[in-house]
N, C-alpha and C positions, 0 to 999 in steps of 0.2 A: 176760319178759315172755308176755301171751298176747295173742295177733293171730285174729281172725277175716279169713275173705277169700270174700264172700259173687262170687254171677253163676258160679259155676265154672263149666265145662263139662264136660258129663258123661264124657267120656273121659278127663278128667284124674283123675289119680292120686297118689297121697301120694308117691312120688320126683319127681314134678314138681314138687311142693310146695319140696318139701325143698331141693331144688335150684334154684329160683325165690330162695329168701327165705338159703338161703346164698351168696349172692352180697354182702349183705350182713353176715355172721356165722353165728357158730356154731347151729346149728340144732337145740337140745335133741329137738323131736317136732317132727311132723307127722302131721294124717290128715283124712281127708275124712268127714262122716256122712254115712252111710249107713243107707238104710231099714232094720229089723231083722227085717224077714219076706220083701225082695228083693234083698236087698243094691246094691239103683243107687245112685247118689249123689243125697242129696238139692240140689247144689249149690252149697254151702259146705261149708266146713271151718277148721282152725284149725292154729296154729303158734305152738312158745311155740321163744323167741331166750332163749340164757344175758344176752346187750348190752342194756339197757330204751335206750342211744342207740344201737346197731344199731337194736334195730327201731324207736324211733321214726325212722330213718334209711327205711326199709324201706317201713313202712305211708306216710313222705310221696311214696319214689320210685314206688311201685305201683301207689297208689291209682287210677283209673279212666285204667291200663293195660288192652292188649289182652293179652291170655295164652290159647292156644289162641282163638282168635277170638272170644271174648268178652272186655266191658271190666270188668275186675276191681269189686268193692268191698271194698279193704280197712282194717281200724282198731282202733283195742286194743279186743278183746273183753274184752264187762263180764258179772261174775259175774252167775249166774244169781237172778231174786229167784224164793227158794223158797215164799213170802206166796202166788204167782200159779198155782204148781201144784198150790194145795190146793184 
């Protein structure tokens, strides 16, 4: 399951996300979205977890909790609507 993590601290790293979510189960991938030009964090990222049940537990446990001095927004990632991009 793909998980969206918003309101990330600017200093957060990919490994920070991976470490945070691995408490709930195996993490396939973790990444922070960055500006293409400056490479600075845009303040959100995604984690992909193998087990949907573990992902649900992680979402419920981590949403609205403090992480690196910021209150996280954590929910299931929604697929992009390509019609909006055109």
